C-alpha positions as CSV (number, residue, x, y, z in Angstrom):
1,M,92.1,113.6,95.2
2,T,94.0,111.6,92.9
3,V,97.8,112.2,93.2
4,R,99.4,112.5,89.9
5,Q,102.8,114.2,90.6
6,V,106.1,113.0,92.0
7,V,108.6,115.6,92.7
8,C,112.5,114.1,93.5
9,L,115.4,115.6,94.9
10,V,118.5,115.3,92.4
11,G,120.8,118.5,93.3
12,G,123.0,117.0,96.2
13,R,127.0,116.5,95.3
14,G,127.3,112.8,97.1
15,T,130.6,113.9,98.3
16,R,131.2,111.1,100.0
17,L,131.3,109.1,97.2
18,G,134.3,110.9,96.6
19,P,135.4,111.1,92.1
20,L,132.5,109.0,91.3
21,T,130.0,112.0,91.8
22,Q,132.6,114.6,90.6
23,N,131.0,115.4,87.6
24,M,127.6,113.0,87.8
25,P,124.7,113.9,90.6
26,K,124.8,111.4,92.5
27,P,121.3,109.6,91.5
28,L,122.3,109.2,88.3
29,L,125.2,106.6,89.1
30,E,125.3,103.0,87.6
31,V,123.6,100.8,89.3
32,G,123.3,97.0,88.6
33,G,123.6,98.7,84.6
34,R,120.8,101.3,84.8
35,P,120.9,104.6,86.3
36,F,119.9,104.2,90.3
37,L,117.2,106.7,89.0
38,D,115.7,104.7,87.2
39,Y,114.7,102.5,89.7
40,L,112.7,105.2,91.2
41,I,111.1,106.6,87.9
42,D,110.2,102.7,87.4
43,E,108.4,102.4,90.4
44,A,106.4,106.2,90.6
45,N,105.6,104.3,86.5
46,R,104.1,101.4,88.4
47,F,102.0,103.3,90.9
48,G,100.2,105.4,88.4
49,L,101.5,108.6,88.8
50,Q,101.9,110.7,85.7
51,R,104.0,113.6,86.1
52,L,108.1,113.4,87.8
53,L,109.6,116.6,88.2
54,L,113.2,116.4,89.3
55,L,114.7,119.2,90.6
56,A,118.0,119.3,90.2
57,G,121.6,120.9,91.3
58,H,124.7,119.5,91.1
59,S,126.1,118.4,87.2
60,A,122.3,119.7,86.4
61,G,123.2,119.4,83.1
62,E,123.5,115.2,83.3
63,V,119.7,115.2,84.7
64,V,118.7,117.2,81.8
65,R,120.7,115.3,79.2
66,H,118.9,112.0,80.4
67,Y,116.0,113.1,81.2
68,A,114.3,116.1,80.2
69,G,110.9,115.7,78.3
70,K,111.4,112.1,78.3
71,V,108.4,109.7,79.0
72,V,108.6,106.4,80.4
73,G,105.3,104.1,80.6
74,G,102.2,107.2,81.4
75,L,105.2,109.2,83.4
76,S,105.9,112.6,81.8
77,I,109.2,113.9,82.7
78,D,110.2,117.5,83.8
79,V,113.4,118.9,85.1
80,I,113.6,122.2,87.2
81,V,117.7,123.5,87.4
82,E,118.9,125.8,91.1
83,T,120.4,128.6,90.3
84,A,122.5,128.3,93.1
85,P,122.4,125.9,96.3
86,A,119.0,126.0,97.8
87,G,119.3,123.2,100.5
88,T,116.3,120.5,100.3
89,A,112.9,122.4,100.8
90,G,114.5,126.0,99.1
91,A,114.8,123.4,95.6
92,L,110.6,122.7,96.5
93,A,110.2,126.8,97.1
94,N,112.1,127.4,93.8
95,A,109.3,125.2,91.9
96,A,106.7,126.2,93.5
97,A,104.9,127.1,90.3
98,S,105.0,123.7,89.0
99,L,103.9,122.0,92.4
100,D,100.3,120.4,92.5
101,P,98.1,121.0,95.5
102,T,99.5,117.3,96.9
103,F,102.4,115.2,95.3
104,F,104.7,112.8,96.1
105,L,108.3,113.8,97.2
106,A,111.3,111.5,96.8
107,N,115.1,111.7,98.0
108,G,117.0,110.4,94.9
109,D,119.6,108.8,96.3
110,S,117.3,106.3,98.2
111,F,115.0,103.5,97.6
112,F,112.5,102.1,100.0
113,G,110.7,99.3,98.7
114,F,107.5,99.9,100.2
115,N,103.9,100.2,98.8
116,W,103.7,104.3,98.2
117,L,100.1,104.6,97.9
118,S,99.6,103.2,101.4
119,L,100.0,106.8,102.3
120,V,97.1,108.4,100.0
121,P,93.9,107.4,102.0
122,A,94.9,109.6,104.8
123,L,93.9,112.8,102.2
124,D,90.9,112.2,103.3
125,R,91.3,114.1,106.1
126,D,92.5,117.5,106.7
127,D,95.2,117.8,110.1
128,W,98.3,117.0,108.4
129,T,100.8,118.5,106.0
130,V,103.3,115.7,105.2
131,H,103.0,111.8,105.4
132,L,106.3,110.5,105.8
133,A,107.0,106.4,104.9
134,L,109.0,104.8,107.5
135,A,111.4,102.2,107.4
136,R,111.3,100.0,109.9
137,G,113.7,96.9,110.7
138,V,117.2,99.2,109.4
139,R,119.8,98.9,111.4
140,G,122.8,100.8,112.2
141,G,123.8,104.0,113.7
142,R,123.7,105.7,110.4
143,Y,120.3,106.7,111.1
144,G,118.3,109.3,112.7
145,R,115.2,107.7,114.1
146,L,111.5,108.5,114.7
147,E,109.4,108.3,117.5
148,T,106.4,108.6,117.0
149,R,102.3,108.6,119.1
150,G,100.0,106.8,117.0
151,N,100.4,107.9,113.7
152,R,101.9,110.8,114.4
153,I,105.5,111.3,114.2
154,S,106.2,113.3,117.7
155,R,109.8,113.6,118.1
156,F,113.4,113.6,115.5
157,L,115.9,111.3,117.2
158,P,119.8,111.6,116.7
159,K,121.6,108.6,115.0
160,A,121.5,105.4,117.1
161,D,121.4,101.6,116.1
162,S,118.1,101.5,117.4
163,D,114.6,99.4,116.7
164,L,112.7,102.5,116.2
165,P,111.7,103.4,112.1
166,I,113.9,105.7,110.4
167,N,112.9,108.6,107.3
168,A,112.6,106.2,104.4
169,G,112.7,109.4,101.8
170,V,109.5,108.7,100.2
171,Y,106.9,111.7,101.4
172,L,103.2,112.8,100.4
173,V,103.0,116.4,100.8
174,R,100.6,119.4,101.0
175,R,101.4,122.4,99.0
176,R,100.8,124.5,101.8
177,I,104.6,123.1,103.0
178,L,105.8,126.5,101.3
179,D,103.9,128.4,104.1
180,R,107.0,127.6,105.6
181,I,109.8,128.3,104.3
182,R,111.2,131.1,104.9
183,E,114.6,131.4,103.7
184,I,116.8,130.0,101.0
185,P,118.5,128.1,101.9
186,C,117.0,125.7,103.7
187,S,116.6,122.5,105.3
188,L,113.2,119.6,104.7
189,E,115.3,117.7,107.4
190,D,117.0,120.3,109.7
191,D,114.7,123.2,109.2
192,I,111.0,122.1,108.2
193,L,110.3,118.4,109.5
194,P,111.0,119.2,112.9
195,P,108.6,122.0,114.0
196,L,106.1,120.4,112.1
197,A,106.3,117.3,114.0
198,S,106.2,119.4,117.4
199,E,102.8,121.0,116.0
200,G,101.4,117.5,115.4
201,E,101.3,118.2,111.8
202,L,103.2,114.8,110.8
203,L,101.8,111.4,110.1
204,G,103.9,108.5,109.8
205,T,103.0,104.9,108.1
206,A,105.8,102.4,109.0
207,A,106.6,99.6,106.4
208,E,109.2,96.7,106.1
209,G,111.1,97.0,102.8
210,T,114.3,97.0,100.9
211,F,115.8,100.2,101.8
212,I,119.0,101.1,100.0
213,D,120.9,104.9,100.3
214,I,123.6,104.9,97.9
215,G,125.6,108.1,99.5
216,V,128.2,106.2,101.0
217,P,131.0,103.8,99.4
218,D,129.9,100.9,101.4
219,D,125.9,100.6,100.6
220,F,126.8,101.9,96.9
221,A,128.4,99.0,96.3
222,R,125.8,96.9,98.0
223,S,123.3,98.5,96.1
224,Q,124.4,97.1,92.9
225,Q,122.9,93.1,93.6
226,A,120.3,94.5,95.8
227,M,118.2,96.7,93.2
228,P,118.2,94.2,90.6
229,A,117.2,91.7,92.8
230,F,114.5,93.5,94.5
231,T,112.4,94.5,91.3
232,R,112.1,90.5,90.7
233,R,108.9,90.2,92.7
234,P,106.1,87.2,92.7
235,A,103.1,88.1,90.9
236,A,99.3,88.1,91.4
237,F,97.8,87.4,88.1
238,L,93.4,88.1,89.1
239,D,90.7,87.9,86.3
240,R,88.2,91.2,85.9
241,D,85.1,90.5,85.8
242,G,84.0,88.0,88.5
243,V,86.8,88.8,90.7
244,I,87.8,92.3,90.8
245,N,83.9,93.8,90.1
246,H,81.0,91.6,89.3
247,D,80.6,89.9,86.1
248,D,77.5,91.5,85.5
249,N,77.2,91.6,81.3
250,Y,80.1,93.1,79.2
251,V,80.5,95.9,81.7
252,H,82.1,99.1,80.1
253,R,81.3,102.5,82.1
254,P,82.2,103.4,85.6
255,E,78.6,103.1,86.5
256,Q,78.4,99.7,85.8
257,I,81.1,98.6,88.7
258,R,80.1,96.9,91.5
259,W,83.2,96.2,93.1
260,I,84.0,92.6,94.8
261,D,83.1,92.0,98.9
262,G,87.4,92.8,99.9
263,A,88.3,93.0,96.1
264,K,90.3,96.9,97.2
265,E,91.6,95.6,100.2
266,A,93.1,92.3,98.1
267,V,95.0,94.6,96.0
268,R,95.8,97.2,98.2
269,W,97.2,94.1,100.8
270,L,99.0,92.5,98.0
271,N,101.3,95.5,97.3
272,D,101.6,95.9,100.5
273,T,103.2,92.6,100.6
274,G,105.1,93.1,97.8
275,Y,103.7,91.2,95.4
276,Y,102.8,92.3,91.4
277,V,99.5,92.9,90.8
278,F,98.2,92.0,87.0
279,A,94.5,91.9,85.9
280,V,93.5,90.2,83.0
281,T,90.7,90.0,81.1
282,N,89.2,88.9,78.3
283,Q,87.1,92.3,76.4
284,A,84.3,90.3,73.6
285,G,82.2,93.2,73.7
286,V,84.7,95.2,72.1
287,A,85.2,92.3,68.9
288,R,80.9,92.0,69.3
289,G,80.8,95.6,68.9
290,Y,79.0,97.2,72.3
291,Y,82.0,99.0,73.0
292,G,85.1,100.3,71.9
293,E,88.8,100.3,73.0
294,D,89.1,102.9,74.6
295,A,86.0,102.5,76.7
296,V,87.5,99.6,77.9
297,N,91.3,101.8,79.0
298,S,89.0,104.7,80.4
299,L,86.9,102.3,82.8
300,H,90.3,100.4,83.9
301,A,91.5,104.4,84.1
302,W,89.0,105.4,86.6
303,M,89.0,102.0,88.4
304,Q,93.1,102.8,89.4
305,G,91.6,106.4,90.9
306,Q,89.3,104.4,92.6
307,L,92.1,101.9,93.5
308,Q,94.1,104.7,94.5
309,A,92.0,106.3,97.1
310,A,92.1,102.9,99.0
311,G,95.7,102.9,99.3
312,A,96.1,100.3,96.4
313,H,97.0,99.9,92.3
314,V,97.0,97.4,90.1
315,D,100.3,97.3,87.8
316,C,99.1,96.5,84.4
317,F,95.6,96.2,83.2
318,E,95.7,93.6,80.1
319,Y,93.1,92.7,77.7
320,C,91.9,91.3,74.7
321,P,89.5,92.5,72.4
322,Y,89.1,89.8,69.8
323,H,86.9,87.0,69.8
324,P,86.2,84.5,66.7
325,E,82.6,85.3,66.4
326,G,83.0,88.7,66.6
327,T,80.6,91.4,64.5
328,V,83.3,93.6,64.2
329,E,85.7,92.1,61.5
330,R,89.6,93.7,62.4
331,Y,88.4,92.1,66.4
332,R,86.7,88.6,65.1
333,R,89.7,86.2,65.1
334,V,91.0,83.0,67.3
335,S,94.0,84.6,69.4
336,E,96.8,83.0,72.1
337,M,95.8,86.1,73.9
338,R,92.0,84.9,74.7
339,K,91.6,83.1,77.7
340,P,92.0,79.9,78.3
341,G,94.9,80.7,76.0
342,P,98.2,81.8,78.3
343,G,99.1,84.8,75.6
344,M,98.5,87.8,78.1
345,I,99.8,86.1,81.3
346,L,102.9,85.4,78.9
347,K,103.1,88.9,77.6
348,I,103.6,90.0,80.8
349,R,105.8,87.5,81.9
350,R,108.1,89.1,78.9
351,E,107.8,93.0,80.0
352,W,108.0,92.4,83.9
353,N,110.7,91.0,85.8
354,I,108.8,88.4,87.8
355,D,109.7,85.4,90.1
356,W,107.7,82.5,88.2
357,D,107.2,80.4,91.0
358,R,105.8,82.3,93.2
359,S,103.1,83.9,91.1
360,F,99.6,82.9,90.6
361,M,96.4,83.8,89.2
362,I,92.8,83.6,90.6
363,G,89.7,83.4,88.7
364,D,86.1,82.3,88.7
365,R,85.9,80.5,85.5
366,D,87.4,77.2,84.3
367,I,89.1,79.0,81.0
368,D,91.2,81.3,83.9
369,M,92.5,77.8,85.4
370,Q,93.3,76.6,82.1
371,A,95.1,79.8,81.4
372,A,96.8,79.6,84.4
373,E,98.1,76.0,83.7
374,A,99.4,76.4,79.9
375,A,101.7,79.6,81.2
376,G,103.0,76.8,84.0
377,I,101.2,79.0,87.4
378,A,99.7,77.9,89.9
379,G,95.4,78.8,89.4
380,Y,93.2,79.3,92.3
381,R,88.9,79.5,91.2
382,F,87.7,82.1,93.3
383,P,84.0,81.0,94.9
384,G,83.1,83.8,95.5
385,G,82.4,86.0,98.9
386,N,84.9,88.6,100.0
387,L,88.3,88.5,97.8
388,L,90.8,89.2,100.7
389,D,90.0,86.2,102.9
390,F,90.7,84.5,99.7
391,V,93.5,86.2,99.0
392,R,95.1,85.7,102.3
393,M,94.0,82.3,102.3
394,H,96.5,81.2,99.2
395,A,99.6,83.8,98.6
396,P,101.8,84.1,101.5
397,A,102.1,87.2,103.3
398,K,105.3,88.0,104.5
399,R,106.8,90.7,102.5
400,R,110.7,89.9,100.9
401,N,113.2,92.2,102.7
402,P,116.8,91.2,101.9
403,S,118.3,94.2,101.3
404,S,117.9,96.7,104.5
405,R,119.9,96.5,107.6
């Protein structure tokens, strides 16, 4: 099953922020020069989700004005407005007709910088209703703590400064949670999750990453620098044919894909450790008339679905359809986008906030190394074998966690 929907709770008043939220929903407050909610939207988009449903309450007109009907990348946005305060679970009940069988759920006033898709592989079993992201390493007495047994959440504990993880406000949810909501208002945190934990219906996956909750003045002030800094990440540029999948001559259909050993795991490892992951691939088959750009894009969409099932994703597939000896006139040209030129890599650099000094390219041919050198990043030639082992040899494993406390 491919997860395509994310639901975001944006209805709270944010009373602890005083006059800042008198006429503005908390998730729409400006952080680092843009609405806080935009950071969550960017995350949902880069994880390949296609539909965002905003559940609005307080000052809902602002949410509708800013976001209703908007499209960000491949993510379309809709808004549902509650007519009376319904609580976090009640908001889901009000949106029941618009919910997918499985969806991500995110709090609109907090951010946890981790790989959302790491929650997805658990979908191959049916013995849970909600899968929670848990943030490790968050200090202070502001948050309740969670006790786990294996990968199951067994108990919700009171607020305390502790080594135990906290609820990070990102969930993978099965729609059957609606059967638990018997009256409105209803709180997800107080009325729904604790009973599910006692019945063994809650999974938890703990990770380290930037955690920000803008609900109090001190953390709202801290977020002004922390959020823009977090979006700057190192990047791993991967050739496709020969690195992600075997190079079997003009691969352009799903049935032709043979994944390199450890490829899905390598992409997942890079996701989990905080790298952007980009695929940069020459596709001369387009210029030679063997297939069209639609086939390239369809194949990449299929590969993203396969990666999602493994808890992984590629942030962007960039390809060059040109070749100087192409038989299709519109694609017959010399192009800086074609490796060994650095054009694809530099295009991505312009479009993403990348820590260039810590970025690198992995390819299996001289042209990949030449493209990396021309772009000013390290290049590592993959000799074959297991890609995960190779990536671990060259990429620092420690995830940055500059903003959690």
